[in-house]
PDBQT receptor file of N, H, CA, C and O in Angstrom, charges set to zero:
ATOM      1  N   UNK A   1       0.809  -1.179  -0.061  1.00  0.00    +0.000 N 
ATOM      2  CA  UNK A   1      -0.006   0.003  -0.008  1.00  0.00    +0.000 C 
ATOM      3  C   UNK A   1       0.872   1.268  -0.010  1.00  0.00    +0.000 C 
ATOM      4  O   UNK A   1       1.910   1.305   0.651  1.00  0.00    +0.000 OA
ATOM      5  N   UNK A   2       0.452   2.297  -0.750  1.00  0.00    +0.000 N 
ATOM      6  H   UNK A   2      -0.392   2.267  -1.286  1.00  0.00    +0.000 HD
ATOM      7  CA  UNK A   2       1.152   3.527  -0.781  1.00  0.00    +0.000 C 
ATOM      8  C   UNK A   2       0.596   4.401   0.356  1.00  0.00    +0.000 C 
ATOM      9  O   UNK A   2      -0.613   4.610   0.450  1.00  0.00    +0.000 OA
ATOM     10  N   UNK A   3       1.484   4.903   1.210  1.00  0.00    +0.000 N 
ATOM     11  H   UNK A   3       2.467   4.733   1.133  1.00  0.00    +0.000 HD
ATOM     12  CA  UNK A   3       1.029   5.644   2.418  1.00  0.00    +0.000 C 
ATOM     13  C   UNK A   3       1.817   6.921   2.436  1.00  0.00    +0.000 C 
ATOM     14  O   UNK A   3       2.974   6.974   2.019  1.00  0.00    +0.000 OA
ATOM     15  N   UNK A   4       1.135   8.001   2.952  1.00  0.00    +0.000 N 
ATOM     16  H   UNK A   4       0.195   7.958   3.291  1.00  0.00    +0.000 HD
ATOM     17  CA  UNK A   4       1.829   9.237   3.283  1.00  0.00    +0.000 C 
ATOM     18  C   UNK A   4       1.484   9.524   4.776  1.00  0.00    +0.000 C 
ATOM     19  O   UNK A   4       0.312   9.633   5.136  1.00  0.00    +0.000 OA
ATOM     20  N   UNK A   5       2.508   9.642   5.615  1.00  0.00    +0.000 N 
ATOM     21  H   UNK A   5       3.461   9.553   5.322  1.00  0.00    +0.000 HD
ATOM     22  CA  UNK A   5       2.331   9.963   6.927  1.00  0.00    +0.000 C 
ATOM     23  C   UNK A   5       2.388  11.403   7.202  1.00  0.00    +0.000 C 
ATOM     24  O   UNK A   5       3.282  12.102   6.725  1.00  0.00    +0.000 OA
ATOM     25  N   UNK A   6       1.436  11.881   7.977  1.00  0.00    +0.000 N 
ATOM     26  H   UNK A   6       0.710  11.313   8.364  1.00  0.00    +0.000 HD
ATOM     27  CA  UNK A   6       1.316  13.288   8.340  1.00  0.00    +0.000 C 
ATOM     28  C   UNK A   6       2.469  13.635   9.309  1.00  0.00    +0.000 C 
ATOM     29  O   UNK A   6       3.133  12.747   9.842  1.00  0.00    +0.000 OA
ATOM     30  N   UNK A   7       2.682  14.910   9.517  1.00  0.00    +0.000 N 
ATOM     31  H   UNK A   7       2.142  15.631   9.084  1.00  0.00    +0.000 HD
ATOM     32  CA  UNK A   7       3.787  15.284  10.326  1.00  0.00    +0.000 C 
ATOM     33  C   UNK A   7       3.659  14.901  11.849  1.00  0.00    +0.000 C 
ATOM     34  O   UNK A   7       4.640  14.961  12.590  1.00  0.00    +0.000 OA
ATOM     35  N   UNK A   8       2.471  14.523  12.271  1.00  0.00    +0.000 N 
ATOM     36  H   UNK A   8       1.674  14.474  11.668  1.00  0.00    +0.000 HD
ATOM     37  CA  UNK A   8       2.271  14.158  13.692  1.00  0.00    +0.000 C 
ATOM     38  C   UNK A   8       2.600  12.710  13.929  1.00  0.00    +0.000 C 
ATOM     39  O   UNK A   8       2.370  12.197  15.025  1.00  0.00    +0.000 OA
ATOM     40  N   UNK A   9       3.141  12.023  12.917  1.00  0.00    +0.000 N 
ATOM     41  H   UNK A   9       3.328  12.439  12.027  1.00  0.00    +0.000 HD
ATOM     42  CA  UNK A   9       3.532  10.600  13.077  1.00  0.00    +0.000 C 
ATOM     43  C   UNK A   9       4.946  10.263  12.878  1.00  0.00    +0.000 C 
ATOM     44  O   UNK A   9       5.189   9.221  12.269  1.00  0.00    +0.000 OA
ATOM     45  N   UNK A  10       5.865  10.954  13.279  1.00  0.00    +0.000 N 
ATOM     46  H   UNK A  10       5.667  11.801  13.774  1.00  0.00    +0.000 HD
ATOM     47  CA  UNK A  10       7.255  10.737  13.219  1.00  0.00    +0.000 C 
ATOM     48  C   UNK A  10       7.969   9.520  12.591  1.00  0.00    +0.000 C 
ATOM     49  O   UNK A  10       7.298   8.653  12.029  1.00  0.00    +0.000 OA
ATOM     50  N   UNK A  11       9.180   9.443  12.665  1.00  0.00    +0.000 N 
ATOM     51  H   UNK A  11       9.725  10.147  13.121  1.00  0.00    +0.000 HD
ATOM     52  CA  UNK A  11       9.967   8.405  12.039  1.00  0.00    +0.000 C 
ATOM     53  C   UNK A  11       9.630   7.033  12.491  1.00  0.00    +0.000 C 
ATOM     54  O   UNK A  11       9.660   6.103  11.685  1.00  0.00    +0.000 OA
ATOM     55  N   UNK A  12       9.300   6.846  13.784  1.00  0.00    +0.000 N 
ATOM     56  H   UNK A  12       9.276   7.601  14.440  1.00  0.00    +0.000 HD
ATOM     57  CA  UNK A  12       8.900   5.533  14.296  1.00  0.00    +0.000 C 
ATOM     58  C   UNK A  12       7.684   5.027  13.500  1.00  0.00    +0.000 C 
ATOM     59  O   UNK A  12       7.650   3.875  13.068  1.00  0.00    +0.000 OA
ATOM     60  N   UNK A  13       6.777   5.830  13.332  1.00  0.00    +0.000 N 
ATOM     61  H   UNK A  13       6.804   6.766  13.683  1.00  0.00    +0.000 HD
ATOM     62  CA  UNK A  13       5.464   5.374  12.560  1.00  0.00    +0.000 C 
ATOM     63  C   UNK A  13       5.896   4.947  11.153  1.00  0.00    +0.000 C 
ATOM     64  O   UNK A  13       5.458   3.904  10.668  1.00  0.00    +0.000 OA
ATOM     65  N   UNK A  14       6.757   5.745  10.488  1.00  0.00    +0.000 N 
ATOM     66  H   UNK A  14       7.113   6.593  10.882  1.00  0.00    +0.000 HD
ATOM     67  CA  UNK A  14       7.216   5.389   9.094  1.00  0.00    +0.000 C 
ATOM     68  C   UNK A  14       7.955   4.032   9.166  1.00  0.00    +0.000 C 
ATOM     69  O   UNK A  14       7.712   3.193   8.299  1.00  0.00    +0.000 OA
ATOM     70  N   UNK A  15       8.792   3.783  10.094  1.00  0.00    +0.000 N 
ATOM     71  H   UNK A  15       8.989   4.465  10.799  1.00  0.00    +0.000 HD
ATOM     72  CA  UNK A  15       9.509   2.526  10.105  1.00  0.00    +0.000 C 
ATOM     73  C   UNK A  15       8.558   1.325  10.305  1.00  0.00    +0.000 C 
ATOM     74  O   UNK A  15       8.739   0.280   9.681  1.00  0.00    +0.000 OA
ATOM     75  N   UNK A  16       7.546   1.482  11.178  1.00  0.00    +0.000 N 
ATOM     76  H   UNK A  16       7.398   2.331  11.685  1.00  0.00    +0.000 HD
ATOM     77  CA  UNK A  16       6.564   0.455  11.380  1.00  0.00    +0.000 C 
ATOM     78  C   UNK A  16       5.872   0.036  10.070  1.00  0.00    +0.000 C 
ATOM     79  O   UNK A  16       5.740  -1.142   9.738  1.00  0.00    +0.000 OA
ATOM     80  N   UNK A  17       5.439   1.092   9.346  1.00  0.00    +0.000 N 
ATOM     81  H   UNK A  17       5.547   2.049   9.615  1.00  0.00    +0.000 HD
ATOM     82  CA  UNK A  17       4.769   0.711   8.053  1.00  0.00    +0.000 C 
ATOM     83  C   UNK A  17       5.752   0.211   7.055  1.00  0.00    +0.000 C 
ATOM     84  O   UNK A  17       5.388  -0.687   6.295  1.00  0.00    +0.000 OA
ATOM     85  N   UNK A  18       6.920   0.679   6.974  1.00  0.00    +0.000 N 
ATOM     86  H   UNK A  18       7.215   1.408   7.591  1.00  0.00    +0.000 HD
ATOM     87  CA  UNK A  18       7.961   0.143   5.999  1.00  0.00    +0.000 C 
ATOM     88  C   UNK A  18       8.261  -1.306   6.376  1.00  0.00    +0.000 C 
ATOM     89  O   UNK A  18       8.299  -2.165   5.495  1.00  0.00    +0.000 OA
ATOM     90  N   UNK A  19       8.470  -1.595   7.630  1.00  0.00    +0.000 N 
ATOM     91  H   UNK A  19       8.439  -0.897   8.345  1.00  0.00    +0.000 HD
ATOM     92  CA  UNK A  19       8.731  -2.980   8.050  1.00  0.00    +0.000 C 
ATOM     93  C   UNK A  19       7.668  -3.903   7.636  1.00  0.00    +0.000 C 
ATOM     94  O   UNK A  19       7.941  -5.064   7.335  1.00  0.00    +0.000 OA
ATOM     95  N   UNK A  20       6.374  -3.411   7.602  1.00  0.00    +0.000 N 
ATOM     96  H   UNK A  20       6.152  -2.467   7.846  1.00  0.00    +0.000 HD
ATOM     97  CA  UNK A  20       5.221  -4.193   7.102  1.00  0.00    +0.000 C 
ATOM     98  C   UNK A  20       5.199  -4.263   5.620  1.00  0.00    +0.000 C 
ATOM     99  O   UNK A  20       4.298  -4.896   5.070  1.00  0.00    +0.000 OA
ATOM    100  N   UNK A  21       6.125  -3.660   4.926  1.00  0.00    +0.000 N 
ATOM    101  H   UNK A  21       6.857  -3.146   5.372  1.00  0.00    +0.000 HD
ATOM    102  CA  UNK A  21       6.124  -3.759   3.496  1.00  0.00    +0.000 C 
ATOM    103  C   UNK A  21       5.437  -2.727   2.640  1.00  0.00    +0.000 C 
ATOM    104  O   UNK A  21       5.235  -2.906   1.438  1.00  0.00    +0.000 OA
ATOM    105  N   UNK A  22       5.064  -1.577   3.337  1.00  0.00    +0.000 N 
ATOM    106  H   UNK A  22       5.227  -1.431   4.312  1.00  0.00    +0.000 HD
ATOM    107  CA  UNK A  22       4.397  -0.528   2.638  1.00  0.00    +0.000 C 
ATOM    108  C   UNK A  22       5.396   0.498   2.054  1.00  0.00    +0.000 C 
ATOM    109  O   UNK A  22       6.519   0.659   2.532  1.00  0.00    +0.000 OA
ATOM    110  N   UNK A  23       4.923   1.170   1.007  1.00  0.00    +0.000 N 
ATOM    111  H   UNK A  23       4.010   1.039   0.619  1.00  0.00    +0.000 HD
ATOM    112  CA  UNK A  23       5.676   2.238   0.412  1.00  0.00    +0.000 C 
ATOM    113  C   UNK A  23       5.302   3.492   1.196  1.00  0.00    +0.000 C 
ATOM    114  O   UNK A  23       4.159   3.938   1.095  1.00  0.00    +0.000 OA
ATOM    115  N   UNK A  24       6.180   4.062   1.946  1.00  0.00    +0.000 N 
ATOM    116  H   UNK A  24       7.109   3.699   2.028  1.00  0.00    +0.000 HD
ATOM    117  CA  UNK A  24       5.902   5.184   2.814  1.00  0.00    +0.000 C 
ATOM    118  C   UNK A  24       6.623   6.468   2.432  1.00  0.00    +0.000 C 
ATOM    119  O   UNK A  24       7.833   6.436   2.205  1.00  0.00    +0.000 OA
ATOM    120  N   UNK A  25       5.937   7.575   2.355  1.00  0.00    +0.000 N 
ATOM    121  H   UNK A  25       4.954   7.601   2.539  1.00  0.00    +0.000 HD
ATOM    122  CA  UNK A  25       6.540   8.909   2.276  1.00  0.00    +0.000 C 
ATOM    123  C   UNK A  25       6.023   9.668   3.482  1.00  0.00    +0.000 C 
ATOM    124  O   UNK A  25       5.022   9.273   4.079  1.00  0.00    +0.000 OA
ATOM    125  N   UNK A  26       6.654  10.691   3.827  1.00  0.00    +0.000 N 
ATOM    126  H   UNK A  26       7.467  11.012   3.342  1.00  0.00    +0.000 HD
ATOM    127  CA  UNK A  26       6.204  11.486   4.997  1.00  0.00    +0.000 C 
ATOM    128  C   UNK A  26       6.064  12.963   4.555  1.00  0.00    +0.000 C 
ATOM    129  O   UNK A  26       6.734  13.404   3.621  1.00  0.00    +0.000 OA
ATOM    130  N   UNK A  27       5.207  13.692   5.224  1.00  0.00    +0.000 N 
ATOM    131  H   UNK A  27       4.662  13.334   5.982  1.00  0.00    +0.000 HD
ATOM    132  CA  UNK A  27       4.976  15.072   4.977  1.00  0.00    +0.000 C 
ATOM    133  C   UNK A  27       6.345  15.851   5.219  1.00  0.00    +0.000 C 
ATOM    134  O   UNK A  27       6.758  16.747   4.483  1.00  0.00    +0.000 OA
ATOM    135  N   UNK A  28       6.954  15.402   6.303  1.00  0.00    +0.000 N 
ATOM    136  H   UNK A  28       6.618  14.675   6.901  1.00  0.00    +0.000 HD
ATOM    137  CA  UNK A  28       8.214  16.106   6.669  1.00  0.00    +0.000 C 
ATOM    138  C   UNK A  28       9.279  15.900   5.604  1.00  0.00    +0.000 C 
ATOM    139  O   UNK A  28       9.912  16.865   5.175  1.00  0.00    +0.000 OA
ATOM    140  N   UNK A  29       9.484  14.696   5.180  1.00  0.00    +0.000 N 
ATOM    141  H   UNK A  29       8.970  13.912   5.529  1.00  0.00    +0.000 HD
ATOM    142  CA  UNK A  29      10.530  14.358   4.215  1.00  0.00    +0.000 C 
ATOM    143  C   UNK A  29      10.316  15.122   2.872  1.00  0.00    +0.000 C 
ATOM    144  O   UNK A  29      11.259  15.417   2.138  1.00  0.00    +0.000 OA
ATOM    145  N   UNK A  30       8.964  15.435   2.587  1.00  0.00    +0.000 N 
ATOM    146  H   UNK A  30       8.198  15.195   3.184  1.00  0.00    +0.000 HD
ATOM    147  CA  UNK A  30       8.718  16.023   1.235  1.00  0.00    +0.000 C 
ATOM    148  C   UNK A  30       8.537  17.490   1.535  1.00  0.00    +0.000 C 
ATOM    149  O   UNK A  30       8.038  18.185   0.650  1.00  0.00    +0.000 OA
ATOM    150  N   UNK A  31       8.882  18.037   2.675  1.00  0.00    +0.000 N 
ATOM    151  H   UNK A  31       9.288  17.473   3.394  1.00  0.00    +0.000 HD
ATOM    152  CA  UNK A  31       8.859  19.466   3.013  1.00  0.00    +0.000 C 
ATOM    153  C   UNK A  31       7.473  20.082   2.716  1.00  0.00    +0.000 C 
ATOM    154  O   UNK A  31       7.328  21.135   2.094  1.00  0.00    +0.000 OA
ATOM    155  N   UNK A  32       6.498  19.355   3.203  1.00  0.00    +0.000 N 
ATOM    156  H   UNK A  32       6.616  18.501   3.709  1.00  0.00    +0.000 HD
ATOM    157  CA  UNK A  32       5.109  19.754   3.130  1.00  0.00    +0.000 C 
ATOM    158  C   UNK A  32       4.520  20.227   4.455  1.00  0.00    +0.000 C 
ATOM    159  O   UNK A  32       3.334  20.540   4.552  1.00  0.00    +0.000 OA
ATOM    160  N   UNK A  33       5.375  20.271   5.465  1.00  0.00    +0.000 N 
ATOM    161  H   UNK A  33       6.339  20.016   5.385  1.00  0.00    +0.000 HD
ATOM    162  CA  UNK A  33       4.924  20.775   6.753  1.00  0.00    +0.000 C 
ATOM    163  C   UNK A  33       4.258  22.131   6.613  1.00  0.00    +0.000 C 
ATOM    164  O   UNK A  33       4.815  23.000   5.943  1.00  0.00    +0.000 OA
ATOM    165  N   UNK A  34       3.134  22.351   7.191  1.00  0.00    +0.000 N 
ATOM    166  H   UNK A  34       2.682  21.645   7.736  1.00  0.00    +0.000 HD
ATOM    167  CA  UNK A  34       2.363  23.607   7.135  1.00  0.00    +0.000 C 
ATOM    168  C   UNK A  34       1.436  23.736   6.030  1.00  0.00    +0.000 C 
ATOM    169  O   UNK A  34       0.724  24.732   5.902  1.00  0.00    +0.000 OA
ATOM    170  N   UNK A  35       1.423  22.647   5.138  1.00  0.00    +0.000 N 
ATOM    171  H   UNK A  35       2.002  21.838   5.242  1.00  0.00    +0.000 HD
ATOM    172  CA  UNK A  35       0.516  22.697   4.022  1.00  0.00    +0.000 C 
ATOM    173  C   UNK A  35      -0.915  22.573   4.561  1.00  0.00    +0.000 C 
ATOM    174  O   UNK A  35      -1.175  21.925   5.575  1.00  0.00    +0.000 OA
ATOM    175  N   UNK A  36      -1.828  23.229   3.829  1.00  0.00    +0.000 N 
ATOM    176  H   UNK A  36      -1.616  23.756   3.006  1.00  0.00    +0.000 HD
ATOM    177  CA  UNK A  36      -3.250  23.070   4.229  1.00  0.00    +0.000 C 
ATOM    178  C   UNK A  36      -3.815  21.722   4.138  1.00  0.00    +0.000 C 
ATOM    179  O   UNK A  36      -3.282  20.910   3.382  1.00  0.00    +0.000 OA
ATOM    180  N   UNK A  37      -4.866  21.395   4.850  1.00  0.00    +0.000 N 
ATOM    181  H   UNK A  37      -5.300  22.054   5.465  1.00  0.00    +0.000 HD
ATOM    182  CA  UNK A  37      -5.512  20.102   4.700  1.00  0.00    +0.000 C 
ATOM    183  C   UNK A  37      -5.889  19.831   3.263  1.00  0.00    +0.000 C 
ATOM    184  O   UNK A  37      -5.692  18.731   2.746  1.00  0.00    +0.000 OA
ATOM    185  N   UNK A  38      -6.425  20.831   2.639  1.00  0.00    +0.000 N 
ATOM    186  H   UNK A  38      -6.585  21.724   3.059  1.00  0.00    +0.000 HD
ATOM    187  CA  UNK A  38      -6.856  20.724   1.214  1.00  0.00    +0.000 C 
ATOM    188  C   UNK A  38      -5.745  20.420   0.379  1.00  0.00    +0.000 C 
ATOM    189  O   UNK A  38      -5.859  19.518  -0.451  1.00  0.00    +0.000 OA
ATOM    190  N   UNK A  39      -4.694  21.053   0.491  1.00  0.00    +0.000 N 
ATOM    191  H   UNK A  39      -4.601  21.786   1.165  1.00  0.00    +0.000 HD
ATOM    192  CA  UNK A  39      -3.385  20.831  -0.328  1.00  0.00    +0.000 C 
ATOM    193  C   UNK A  39      -2.851  19.402  -0.051  1.00  0.00    +0.000 C 
ATOM    194  O   UNK A  39      -2.459  18.684  -0.971  1.00  0.00    +0.000 OA
ATOM    195  N   UNK A  40      -2.848  19.037   1.168  1.00  0.00    +0.000 N 
ATOM    196  H   UNK A  40      -3.166  19.620   1.915  1.00  0.00    +0.000 HD
ATOM    197  CA  UNK A  40      -2.309  17.753   1.506  1.00  0.00    +0.000 C 
ATOM    198  C   UNK A  40      -3.133  16.552   0.933  1.00  0.00    +0.000 C 
ATOM    199  O   UNK A  40      -2.600  15.561   0.434  1.00  0.00    +0.000 OA
ATOM    200  N   UNK A  41      -4.457  16.733   1.049  1.00  0.00    +0.000 N 
ATOM    201  H   UNK A  41      -4.889  17.538   1.454  1.00  0.00    +0.000 HD
ATOM    202  CA  UNK A  41      -5.324  15.657   0.562  1.00  0.00    +0.000 C 
ATOM    203  C   UNK A  41      -5.251  15.596  -0.980  1.00  0.00    +0.000 C 
ATOM    204  O   UNK A  41      -5.346  14.516  -1.564  1.00  0.00    +0.000 OA
ATOM    205  N   UNK A  42      -5.082  16.756  -1.625  1.00  0.00    +0.000 N 
ATOM    206  H   UNK A  42      -5.005  17.632  -1.150  1.00  0.00    +0.000 HD
ATOM    207  CA  UNK A  42      -4.925  16.814  -3.101  1.00  0.00    +0.000 C 
ATOM    208  C   UNK A  42      -3.660  16.059  -3.503  1.00  0.00    +0.000 C 
ATOM    209  O   UNK A  42      -3.669  15.242  -4.425  1.00  0.00    +0.000 OA
ATOM    210  N   UNK A  43      -2.589  16.348  -2.800  1.00  0.00    +0.000 N 
ATOM    211  H   UNK A  43      -2.581  17.011  -2.052  1.00  0.00    +0.000 HD
ATOM    212  CA  UNK A  43      -1.299  15.641  -3.062  1.00  0.00    +0.000 C 
ATOM    213  C   UNK A  43      -1.443  14.138  -2.990  1.00  0.00    +0.000 C 
ATOM    214  O   UNK A  43      -1.020  13.400  -3.880  1.00  0.00    +0.000 OA
ATOM    215  N   UNK A  44      -2.053  13.712  -1.903  1.00  0.00    +0.000 N 
ATOM    216  H   UNK A  44      -2.397  14.312  -1.180  1.00  0.00    +0.000 HD
ATOM    217  CA  UNK A  44      -2.315  12.270  -1.662  1.00  0.00    +0.000 C 
ATOM    218  C   UNK A  44      -3.113  11.683  -2.761  1.00  0.00    +0.000 C 
ATOM    219  O   UNK A  44      -2.826  10.575  -3.214  1.00  0.00    +0.000 OA
ATOM    220  N   UNK A  45      -4.096  12.377  -3.204  1.00  0.00    +0.000 N 
ATOM    221  H   UNK A  45      -4.330  13.277  -2.836  1.00  0.00    +0.000 HD
ATOM    222  CA  UNK A  45      -4.953  11.866  -4.323  1.00  0.00    +0.000 C 
ATOM    223  C   UNK A  45      -4.143  11.649  -5.596  1.00  0.00    +0.000 C 
ATOM    224  O   UNK A  45      -4.225  10.612  -6.255  1.00  0.00    +0.000 OA
ATOM    225  N   UNK A  46      -3.308  12.739  -5.929  1.00  0.00    +0.000 N 
ATOM    226  H   UNK A  46      -3.241  13.582  -5.394  1.00  0.00    +0.000 HD
ATOM    227  CA  UNK A  46      -2.549  12.630  -7.198  1.00  0.00    +0.000 C 
ATOM    228  C   UNK A  46      -1.492  11.488  -7.102  1.00  0.00    +0.000 C 
ATOM    229  O   UNK A  46      -1.144  10.856  -8.100  1.00  0.00    +0.000 OA
ATOM    230  N   UNK A  47      -1.029  11.267  -5.924  1.00  0.00    +0.000 N 
ATOM    231  H   UNK A  47      -1.312  11.781  -5.114  1.00  0.00    +0.000 HD
ATOM    232  CA  UNK A  47       0.063  10.156  -5.771  1.00  0.00    +0.000 C 
ATOM    233  C   UNK A  47      -0.549   8.848  -5.492  1.00  0.00    +0.000 C 
ATOM    234  O   UNK A  47       0.202   7.879  -5.389  1.00  0.00    +0.000 OA
ATOM    235  N   UNK A  48      -1.887   8.691  -5.351  1.00  0.00    +0.000 N 
ATOM    236  H   UNK A  48      -2.498   9.478  -5.435  1.00  0.00    +0.000 HD
ATOM    237  CA  UNK A  48      -2.550   7.514  -5.059  1.00  0.00    +0.000 C 
ATOM    238  C   UNK A  48      -2.059   6.980  -3.646  1.00  0.00    +0.000 C 
ATOM    239  O   UNK A  48      -1.758   5.796  -3.492  1.00  0.00    +0.000 OA
ATOM    240  N   UNK A  49      -1.999   7.837  -2.708  1.00  0.00    +0.000 N 
ATOM    241  H   UNK A  49      -2.243   8.799  -2.833  1.00  0.00    +0.000 HD
ATOM    242  CA  UNK A  49      -1.454   7.465  -1.378  1.00  0.00    +0.000 C 
ATOM    243  C   UNK A  49      -2.609   7.647  -0.369  1.00  0.00    +0.000 C 
ATOM    244  O   UNK A  49      -3.434   8.554  -0.475  1.00  0.00    +0.000 OA
ATOM    245  N   UNK A  50      -2.613   6.725   0.618  1.00  0.00    +0.000 N 
ATOM    246  H   UNK A  50      -1.942   5.988   0.704  1.00  0.00    +0.000 HD
ATOM    247  CA  UNK A  50      -3.575   6.846   1.765  1.00  0.00    +0.000 C 
ATOM    248  C   UNK A  50      -2.881   7.734   2.850  1.00  0.00    +0.000 C 
ATOM    249  O   UNK A  50      -1.751   7.468   3.259  1.00  0.00    +0.000 OA
ATOM    250  N   UNK A  51      -3.567   8.736   3.269  1.00  0.00    +0.000 N 
ATOM    251  H   UNK A  51      -4.485   8.952   2.936  1.00  0.00    +0.000 HD
ATOM    252  CA  UNK A  51      -3.029   9.555   4.329  1.00  0.00    +0.000 C 
ATOM    253  C   UNK A  51      -3.293   8.966   5.693  1.00  0.00    +0.000 C 
ATOM    254  O   UNK A  51      -4.427   8.625   6.029  1.00  0.00    +0.000 OA
ATOM    255  N   UNK A  52      -2.208   8.846   6.498  1.00  0.00    +0.000 N 
ATOM    256  H   UNK A  52      -1.287   9.122   6.225  1.00  0.00    +0.000 HD
ATOM    257  CA  UNK A  52      -2.313   8.415   7.867  1.00  0.00    +0.000 C 
ATOM    258  C   UNK A  52      -1.946   9.593   8.738  1.00  0.00    +0.000 C 
ATOM    259  O   UNK A  52      -0.842  10.136   8.693  1.00  0.00    +0.000 OA
ATOM    260  N   UNK A  53      -2.970   9.969   9.561  1.00  0.00    +0.000 N 
ATOM    261  H   UNK A  53      -3.867   9.528   9.598  1.00  0.00    +0.000 HD
ATOM    262  CA  UNK A  53      -2.808  11.167  10.353  1.00  0.00    +0.000 C 
ATOM    263  C   UNK A  53      -3.561  11.030  11.727  1.00  0.00    +0.000 C 
ATOM    264  O   UNK A  53      -4.504  10.249  11.858  1.00  0.00    +0.000 OA
ATOM    265  N   UNK A  54      -3.127  11.774  12.674  1.00  0.00    +0.000 N 
ATOM    266  H   UNK A  54      -2.361  12.409  12.567  1.00  0.00    +0.000 HD
ATOM    267  CA  UNK A  54      -3.823  11.934  13.954  1.00  0.00    +0.000 C 
ATOM    268  C   UNK A  54      -4.669  13.209  13.985  1.00  0.00    +0.000 C 
ATOM    269  O   UNK A  54      -5.325  13.487  14.989  1.00  0.00    +0.000 OA
ATOM    270  N   UNK A  55      -4.663  13.973  12.914  1.00  0.00    +0.000 N 
ATOM    271  H   UNK A  55      -4.131  13.747  12.099  1.00  0.00    +0.000 HD
ATOM    272  CA  UNK A  55      -5.338  15.189  12.786  1.00  0.00    +0.000 C 
ATOM    273  C   UNK A  55      -6.856  14.953  12.688  1.00  0.00    +0.000 C 
ATOM    274  O   UNK A  55      -7.326  14.343  11.728  1.00  0.00    +0.000 OA
ATOM    275  N   UNK A  56      -7.608  15.431  13.666  1.00  0.00    +0.000 N 
ATOM    276  H   UNK A  56      -7.225  15.928  14.446  1.00  0.00    +0.000 HD
ATOM    277  CA  UNK A  56      -9.049  15.191  13.591  1.00  0.00    +0.000 C 
ATOM    278  C   UNK A  56      -9.846  15.916  12.504  1.00  0.00    +0.000 C 
ATOM    279  O   UNK A  56     -10.975  15.554  12.175  1.00  0.00    +0.000 OA
ATOM    280  N   UNK A  57      -9.207  16.954  11.965  1.00  0.00    +0.000 N 
ATOM    281  H   UNK A  57      -8.289  17.248  12.232  1.00  0.00    +0.000 HD
ATOM    282  CA  UNK A  57      -9.867  17.655  10.874  1.00  0.00    +0.000 C 
ATOM    283  C   UNK A  57     -10.178  16.682   9.745  1.00  0.00    +0.000 C 
ATOM    284  O   UNK A  57     -11.093  16.974   8.975  1.00  0.00    +0.000 OA
ATOM    285  N   UNK A  58      -9.524  15.594   9.584  1.00  0.00    +0.000 N 
ATOM    286  H   UNK A  58      -8.780  15.357  10.210  1.00  0.00    +0.000 HD
ATOM    287  CA  UNK A  58      -9.784  14.684   8.529  1.00  0.00    +0.000 C 
ATOM    288  C   UNK A  58     -10.854  13.586   8.980  1.00  0.00    +0.000 C 
ATOM    289  O   UNK A  58     -11.155  12.651   8.238  1.00  0.00    +0.000 OA
ATOM    290  N   UNK A  59     -11.344  13.746  10.105  1.00  0.00    +0.000 N 
ATOM    291  H   UNK A  59     -11.099  14.506  10.708  1.00  0.00    +0.000 HD
ATOM    292  CA  UNK A  59     -12.353  12.656  10.597  1.00  0.00    +0.000 C 
ATOM    293  C   UNK A  59     -13.692  12.883   9.949  1.00  0.00    +0.000 C 
ATOM    294  O   UNK A  59     -14.534  11.990  10.038  1.00  0.00    +0.000 OA
ATOM    295  N   UNK A  60     -13.968  14.004   9.300  1.00  0.00    +0.000 N 
ATOM    296  H   UNK A  60     -13.283  14.730   9.227  1.00  0.00    +0.000 HD
ATOM    297  CA  UNK A  60     -15.208  14.185   8.601  1.00  0.00    +0.000 C 
ATOM    298  C   UNK A  60     -15.250  13.417   7.355  1.00  0.00    +0.000 C 
ATOM    299  O   UNK A  60     -14.479  13.757   6.458  1.00  0.00    +0.000 OA
ATOM    300  N   UNK A  61     -16.098  12.360   7.160  1.00  0.00    +0.000 N 
ATOM    301  H   UNK A  61     -16.725  12.084   7.889  1.00  0.00    +0.000 HD
ATOM    302  CA  UNK A  61     -16.159  11.561   6.047  1.00  0.00    +0.000 C 
ATOM    303  C   UNK A  61     -16.487  12.278   4.820  1.00  0.00    +0.000 C 
ATOM    304  O   UNK A  61     -16.079  11.815   3.754  1.00  0.00    +0.000 OA
ATOM    305  N   UNK A  62     -17.190  13.376   4.840  1.00  0.00    +0.000 N 
ATOM    306  H   UNK A  62     -17.522  13.753   5.705  1.00  0.00    +0.000 HD
ATOM    307  CA  UNK A  62     -17.511  14.162   3.587  1.00  0.00    +0.000 C 
ATOM    308  C   UNK A  62     -16.308  14.916   3.078  1.00  0.00    +0.000 C 
ATOM    309  O   UNK A  62     -16.310  15.333   1.920  1.00  0.00    +0.000 OA
ATOM    310  N   UNK A  63     -15.245  15.119   3.907  1.00  0.00    +0.000 N 
ATOM    311  H   UNK A  63     -15.243  14.780   4.847  1.00  0.00    +0.000 HD
ATOM    312  CA  UNK A  63     -13.999  15.793   3.507  1.00  0.00    +0.000 C 
ATOM    313  C   UNK A  63     -13.180  14.855   2.613  1.00  0.00    +0.000 C 
ATOM    314  O   UNK A  63     -12.095  15.222   2.164  1.00  0.00    +0.000 OA
TER     315      UNK A  63
């Protein structure tokens, strides 16, 4: 699975997913820290990545 980890899930989270065999990119490594929610979800859609975050703004299923 292709995953993008939000900035609130550090390197340990990335390593856990990588160890499980997932293709992981992070917001921090791509210098996207501070991007708006709309920008971030748009990037994930273009890259066909699932966003993993602890940010409750994304908990609205209509978003």
